[in-house]
C-alpha positions as a printed Julia matrix, in Angstrom:
435×3 Matrix{Float64}:
  10.46  -53.86   95.51
  10.22  -51.92   93.17
   7.47  -54.44   91.01
   5.12  -53.68   94.22
   5.34  -50.02   93.94
   4.44  -49.95   90.09
   1.39  -52.4    90.87
   0.02  -50.18   93.57
   0.13  -47.03   91.38
  -1.3   -49.0    89.16
  -3.92  -49.83   91.55
  -4.78  -46.59   93.01
  -5.45  -44.93   89.21
  -7.58  -48.15   88.3
  -9.74  -47.22   91.75
 -10.1   -43.97   91.0
 -11.48  -44.55   87.71
 -14.18  -46.99   88.71
 -14.91  -44.4    91.76
 -15.12  -41.42   89.51
 -19.04  -41.87   87.57
 -18.54  -40.64   83.09
 -19.09  -36.59   82.96
 -22.15  -37.02   80.75
 -22.84  -33.81   81.64
 -19.95  -32.05   80.65
 -20.28  -29.59   77.76
 -19.46  -31.09   73.77
 -17.02  -29.71   71.84
 -18.2   -28.85   68.54
 -16.07  -28.14   65.54
 -16.41  -24.09   64.3
 -17.61  -23.13   60.49
 -14.56  -21.34   60.2
 -12.43  -24.77   61.07
 -14.85  -26.9    58.53
 -13.67  -24.11   55.69
 -10.31  -24.56   56.42
 -10.84  -28.42   56.24
 -12.95  -28.25   52.99
 -10.34  -25.89   51.36
  -7.6   -28.34   52.5
  -9.64  -31.27   50.82
 -10.26  -29.01   47.84
  -6.19  -28.08   47.31
  -5.12  -31.78   47.86
  -7.87  -33.02   45.34
  -6.6   -30.47   43.06
  -3.43  -31.45   43.15
  -3.85  -35.12   42.66
  -6.39  -34.31   39.77
  -3.07  -32.09   38.2
  -0.45  -34.94   38.87
  -3.12  -37.32   36.93
  -4.56  -35.31   34.63
  -2.34  -32.44   33.81
   0.18  -31.25   31.28
   3.47  -29.82   31.39
   5.52  -28.51   28.51
   9.0   -28.83   27.89
   9.97  -25.94   25.38
  12.81  -24.83   23.98
  13.07  -21.32   22.88
  15.01  -18.82   20.51
  14.92  -15.27   18.82
  14.23  -14.55   15.33
  12.65  -11.84   12.83
   9.17  -11.76   10.93
   9.41  -11.92    7.25
   7.35  -11.81    4.25
   6.01  -14.74    1.98
   4.48  -12.39   -0.44
   7.55   -9.77   -1.11
  11.01   -8.44    0.47
  11.18   -4.68    1.24
  10.55   -2.69   -1.83
  13.88   -0.79   -2.61
  12.46    3.0    -4.68
  15.63    3.65   -6.85
  16.22    6.72   -8.73
  14.77    6.96  -11.99
  16.58    7.14  -15.73
  17.96   10.88  -15.31
  20.65   11.84  -12.58
  19.89   14.86  -10.94
  20.36   16.43   -7.52
  17.82   15.32   -4.15
  15.63   18.44   -4.11
  12.89   17.42   -0.96
  12.28   14.51    1.15
   8.86   13.85    1.83
   8.64   11.15    3.92
  10.1    10.06    7.83
  11.27    6.4     8.54
   8.21    4.6    10.15
   5.44    6.53    8.31
   2.84    4.8     7.09
   1.99    5.81    2.99
  -0.64    4.89    0.59
   0.36    4.07   -2.99
   1.5     7.03   -5.62
   2.35    8.9    -2.59
   5.42   11.95   -3.14
   8.33   10.19   -1.48
  11.01   12.88   -2.81
  11.73   15.07   -5.53
  14.86   15.11   -7.5
  15.6    18.21   -9.88
  17.36   16.76  -12.86
  18.36   18.09  -16.52
  14.52   17.32  -17.73
  13.12   19.98  -15.37
  14.87   22.76  -17.29
  13.76   21.0   -20.62
  10.41   21.14  -19.38
  10.22   24.56  -18.82
  11.74   25.64  -22.18
   9.19   23.56  -23.64
   6.33   24.97  -21.66
   7.37   28.25  -22.6
   7.56   27.63  -26.53
   3.95   26.28  -26.08
   2.81   29.13  -24.85
   4.38   31.4   -27.48
   2.69   29.02  -29.71
  -0.44   29.49  -27.83
  -0.52   33.43  -27.96
   0.36   33.18  -31.41
  -2.59   31.17  -32.11
  -4.8    33.74  -30.29
  -3.56   36.59  -32.04
  -3.99   35.17  -35.83
  -8.01   34.01  -34.38
  -8.03   37.84  -33.52
  -6.56   39.12  -37.04
  -8.28   36.59  -39.08
 -11.83   37.56  -37.29
 -10.6    41.1   -37.66
  -9.87   40.6   -41.31
 -13.03   38.54  -42.06
 -15.23   41.13  -40.46
 -13.24   43.97  -42.33
 -14.21   42.39  -45.67
 -17.76   41.7   -45.16
 -18.46   45.23  -43.86
 -16.43   46.47  -47.02
 -18.55   44.07  -49.57
 -21.43   44.98  -47.64
 -21.48   48.73  -48.39
 -20.64   47.46  -52.41
 -22.97   44.98  -52.23
 -25.61   47.5   -51.43
 -24.42   49.94  -54.39
 -24.53   47.03  -56.54
 -27.84   45.66  -56.06
 -29.82   49.04  -56.22
 -27.97   49.51  -59.58
 -28.54   45.73  -60.17
 -32.51   46.56  -59.46
 -32.31   49.65  -61.41
 -31.14   48.39  -64.59
 -33.77   45.79  -64.06
 -36.53   47.58  -64.28
 -35.17   49.97  -66.77
 -34.34   46.82  -68.94
 -38.38   45.83  -68.27
 -39.36   48.91  -69.89
 -36.82   48.6   -72.93
 -38.08   45.51  -73.48
 -41.6    46.67  -73.83
 -40.03   49.75  -75.76
 -38.4    47.23  -78.31
 -41.65   45.01  -79.07
 -43.58   48.46  -79.96
 -40.94   49.86  -81.92
 -40.08   46.46  -83.54
 -44.27   46.21  -84.16
 -44.11   50.12  -85.47
 -41.42   49.51  -87.83
 -43.24   46.1   -89.23
 -46.28   48.62  -90.31
 -43.39   51.73  -91.72
 -44.1    53.85  -89.19
 -40.85   53.88  -87.59
 -37.2    53.36  -89.83
 -34.71   50.21  -88.53
 -31.68   52.96  -86.79
 -34.43   53.67  -84.6
 -35.34   50.35  -83.58
 -31.71   49.42  -83.71
 -30.63   52.07  -81.22
 -33.28   50.52  -78.71
 -31.87   47.21  -79.29
 -28.2    48.46  -78.48
 -29.65   50.24  -75.1
 -31.47   46.8   -74.27
 -28.32   44.79  -74.76
 -26.14   47.05  -73.21
 -28.81   47.08  -69.77
 -28.21   43.46  -70.05
 -24.77   43.04  -69.84
 -24.91   45.48  -66.69
 -26.89   43.33  -65.33
 -25.03   40.34  -65.92
 -21.98   41.94  -64.8
 -23.13   43.54  -61.3
 -24.72   39.84  -60.69
 -20.98   38.42  -61.41
 -19.43   41.17  -59.33
 -21.71   39.87  -56.48
 -20.78   36.21  -57.11
 -17.09   37.26  -56.93
 -17.44   38.83  -53.72
 -18.86   36.11  -51.92
 -15.75   33.99  -53.43
 -13.45   36.36  -52.57
 -14.76   36.19  -48.68
 -14.55   32.47  -48.83
 -10.95   32.41  -50.08
 -10.16   34.67  -47.48
 -11.87   32.74  -44.86
 -10.26   29.83  -45.66
  -6.96   31.06  -46.51
  -7.02   32.27  -42.63
  -8.71   28.84  -41.5
  -5.87   27.19  -43.31
  -3.04   29.36  -41.28
  -5.31   28.44  -38.16
  -5.05   24.85  -39.09
  -1.35   24.89  -39.41
  -0.56   26.41  -36.29
  -3.34   24.53  -34.33
  -1.16   21.17  -35.88
   2.13   22.39  -34.45
   0.6    23.07  -31.38
  -0.65   19.82  -31.05
   2.63   18.3   -31.71
   4.57   20.31  -28.94
   1.63   19.3   -26.43
   2.53   16.06  -27.03
   6.15   16.59  -26.59
   5.33   17.87  -23.5
   3.59   15.67  -22.35
   5.84   13.29  -22.96
   8.7    15.25  -21.53
   6.26   15.87  -18.57
   5.85   12.28  -17.79
   9.98   11.51  -17.84
   9.83   14.16  -15.41
   7.35   13.33  -13.16
   8.71    9.95  -13.46
  12.07   10.84  -12.59
  11.9    14.0   -10.57
   9.22   13.37   -8.39
   9.84    9.8    -6.84
   6.59    7.72   -6.02
   5.3     5.0    -4.06
   4.92    1.67   -5.75
   3.0     0.33   -2.75
   1.33    0.92    0.46
   3.35    0.02    3.35
   5.86    2.03    5.95
   8.57    3.64    5.12
  11.72    1.54    6.24
  14.99    3.41    5.59
  15.93    6.68    3.69
  18.93    6.15    1.94
  19.53    9.86    0.91
  19.46   13.65    2.23
  18.65   16.72    0.74
  21.16   18.19   -1.65
  23.03   14.57   -2.83
  23.67   14.12   -6.49
  21.88   10.61   -7.43
  22.64    8.71  -10.57
  20.44    6.54  -12.49
  19.44    3.36  -10.24
  20.57    5.01   -6.69
  19.01    3.42   -3.84
  16.5     6.16   -2.54
  14.26    4.54   -0.06
  13.44    1.5     1.68
   9.35    0.46    2.04
   7.96   -2.49    3.66
   4.12   -3.65    2.19
   1.45   -3.11    3.98
  -0.34   -6.55    2.25
   2.12   -9.19    3.89
   1.43  -12.91    4.92
   4.12  -12.93    7.41
   6.11  -15.68    8.61
   8.43  -15.97   11.33
  12.21  -16.91   10.93
  13.85  -18.16   14.13
  17.18  -19.12   15.32
  17.85  -21.68   18.05
  20.86  -23.46   19.46
  21.87  -26.32   17.33
  21.98  -28.42   20.71
  18.31  -28.1    21.55
  16.92  -27.41   18.21
  16.95  -31.35   17.13
  13.95  -31.37   19.85
  11.73  -29.5    16.97
   9.93  -30.97   14.92
   7.68  -29.67   11.68
   3.9   -29.39   13.05
   4.59  -28.64   16.55
   3.13  -25.76   18.14
   5.15  -22.19   18.85
   4.51  -19.18   20.68
   5.83  -16.13   18.81
   6.25  -12.9    20.65
   7.14   -9.56   19.04
  10.26   -7.86   21.2
   8.22   -4.53   21.76
   5.21   -6.03   23.55
   4.59   -6.81   26.83
   4.23  -10.98   26.34
   2.81  -10.59   30.23
   0.06   -8.5    29.16
  -0.93   -9.47   25.46
   0.97  -13.21   25.42
   2.0   -14.41   22.13
   1.31  -15.21   18.27
   0.02  -18.89   17.9
   2.73  -20.33   15.2
   3.49  -24.12   14.18
   6.47  -25.39   12.76
   7.0   -25.67    8.59
  10.72  -26.72    8.65
  13.41  -26.57   10.29
  17.62  -26.25    8.66
  19.1   -29.75    8.79
  22.95  -27.88    9.36
  23.26  -25.19   11.25
  22.96  -21.54    9.69
  26.43  -19.78    8.68
  26.69  -15.96    8.5
  26.42  -15.89    4.94
  23.27  -18.24    4.74
  21.55  -15.65    7.34
  22.64  -12.72    5.42
  21.17  -13.95    2.74
  18.02  -14.83    4.24
  17.68  -11.42    6.14
  19.62   -9.11    3.84
  20.91   -6.93    6.85
  24.4    -7.3     8.38
  23.34   -5.26   11.92
  20.31   -7.9    11.89
  22.72  -10.79   11.44
  24.88   -9.66   13.94
  22.15   -9.15   16.22
  20.56  -12.7    15.91
  24.08  -14.99   15.54
  25.56  -15.5    18.85
  28.89  -17.79   18.88
  26.96  -20.88   19.32
  25.66  -22.66   16.08
  21.88  -21.87   15.08
  19.38  -23.79   13.48
  17.19  -21.93   11.48
  13.12  -22.87   11.64
  10.33  -21.45    9.95
   7.31  -20.68   11.25
   4.04  -19.97   10.08
   1.53  -17.87   12.04
  -1.73  -18.83   12.21
  -4.71  -16.35   11.11
  -7.41  -14.45   12.87
  -9.11  -12.04   10.61
 -10.72  -10.64   13.7
  -7.95   -9.61   15.94
  -6.38   -6.44   15.08
  -2.97   -7.71   13.68
  -5.07  -10.46   11.65
  -3.17  -13.25   13.61
  -4.11  -15.65   16.46
  -2.98  -14.66   20.29
  -2.85  -16.48   22.95
  -4.68  -13.9    24.67
  -8.15  -12.85   23.22
  -7.4   -10.05   20.54
  -3.72   -9.31   21.45
  -2.21   -5.93   21.2
  -3.48   -2.71   18.66
  -0.4    -2.87   16.67
   0.53   -3.34   12.97
   3.58   -6.21   12.31
   5.79   -5.89    9.54
   8.46   -7.81    7.71
  11.98   -7.11    9.93
  10.32   -6.96   13.57
  12.38   -9.17   15.94
  10.41  -11.57   18.17
  10.92  -14.48   20.72
   9.44  -17.75   20.5
   8.76  -20.79   22.33
   8.61  -24.09   21.14
   6.6   -26.96   22.91
   9.11  -29.73   22.26
   7.76  -32.35   24.49
   3.98  -32.92   26.87
   4.47  -34.66   29.93
   1.89  -35.67   32.96
   2.91  -34.35   36.64
   2.41  -38.13   37.92
   4.89  -39.53   35.22
   7.77  -37.26   36.26
   6.66  -38.02   40.11
   7.21  -41.43   39.6
  10.41  -41.19   37.6
  11.8   -39.15   39.83
  11.13  -41.08   42.72
  12.27  -44.21   40.75
  15.72  -42.72   39.96
  15.68  -41.39   43.81
  15.03  -45.24   44.87
  17.53  -46.91   42.77
  19.89  -44.56   43.87
  19.44  -44.88   47.28
  19.86  -48.58   46.82
  23.43  -47.9    45.05
  24.79  -45.61   47.72
  23.71  -48.13   50.21
  25.16  -51.12   48.79
  28.38  -48.84   47.77
  28.13  -48.6    51.75
  27.75  -52.44   52.6
  30.67  -53.39   50.11
  33.53  -52.12   52.18
  32.12  -53.95   55.33
  31.49  -57.3    53.97
  35.23  -57.21   52.72
């Protein structure tokens, strides 16, 4: 009876479908542009996911913490020089950028007193030199003035004697001729001759006086010049001694920077008494070839191999904004490092305490890839990196790309692993039933 009712219902529906014509004049349902766009976006997403699954890469990374070190040299420690003394003034502060030969501090030592005494003695000698020079000029000028007066008188007498000598010479010739003729007797001629030779002697005496005065003037000038030379030689020697003391004072009292860099640590303060060789100030050199010394847990560090890529991010920058420095693993320690080894490498106990957790650590040396076009001089994962100055001692975070896998391989591995696990679970459930 129920089968008859079912067949009747089917026949009614068939009859209704046959009797009703196909609604060809009804409006067709058209897909809108918005739905097409949604469909296209869905296709692109699915296609992108498929491309990524097949050709994409997943980096398996391990991390560590470390510090930037210098290949070219360690931190420069400026020490007190050969003389002990008190720190008078500190002219720099921690973190300050300084050029070479900057005066870092002033130390007041015994050389300052010695230098002052030598300077005073030198001033006294130079004053004596000025007085001696003025005295010499005065004496020479005074003698010249007196001699000039005498020379005028001598020249006048000399000129008169020469004129009279000429007259006597003529007179003597005439008298000698007259004597030969018998006009004059010998005594008269002799008297004239005596007068002639007396005038000649007087002329010679005046000329000798002129030569003697010139000689006295030259002798006096030589005498004063000799005294000035002796004093000048003494001043030269004392000036040389003063320069030696001043140089030692500058080396001892004026503590200068041996290199350009950044002040890392100031170990003294004004008023401290320091002995020769006492460390005063530590400087991080500007010209450094930096590398990263990174410490990673020993359980993960064995995955790191030389030549692997690394990313080194200084702790003080925003990694999401500036990225990290590109690097390459150069070497890795075969055994975990001890606190003593870390202290030897870092030379700072506080830094050792910060980087050495309870878990054993391996030391990884990472070379930083250079790029002179960036402000830091190194390659960054971003275009330029931050506008900072990297120095030795900067703490860093490190990431190492220990393995690269394709997503499709990971997906297939997980799928295969899940399938095998399901079969194992199913077989374990069926074993009790079979028993």
